[in-house]
Phi, psi and omega in degrees: 000126180284164181303322182292340181244016177293157178306317180297319180293319178297313181295316181298319181299318180284320183297330180292345184270333185220128183301321181293327176288328177298322178295315178297319178299322178295322178296313179296317180299319179296320177297319178297313180299315180296318180296318178295334178277359176105007180284108183294326179293320178295319178297317179296320180296320180300330179267003187272167175294327178299314178295321179301321179295317177298315181295324179300325179280331189273320186289150182290161176302141180092344177266147180268111181303323180295322178291321177297315179297316180299321179290321176301313181296317179297319179297317179295315180298321178295319178296319178294321178296318177297320180296316179297318180296316179296317180296317179296318179295319179296317179294322178296315179298319178298315180297321178294319178295320179294320180292327181283339184281000000 
C-alpha cells in the first residue's frame, strides 16, 4: 500500500472536509496509538464491528472500509511484533552484560 493510500492518508483526506468526520478520525487515531502502545482493548476495538461502522462512514467513496480496517489492524499487529522483538533483544543484551560483569 503506497503512502497516498494508507489507511491514515485516506482517513485524513476525508476528515479534512467535515468537522464531524475529523472527530471520528481522531477517535480512530487514538485507538491506533493506544493499540500500538500495547492496549489490548484498543486493539480489540480496531478489529470490532463498532470500529467497522465508524470506518464505513469515514473512508472516502471508492475505498473499501473492510480493507482499511484490515490494514489498520495489520499495521498495529506489525508494530506490536516489532516492539516485542525490540524488547526481547534489549533484555537479551542486558542479561549478557550482567553475565559478563
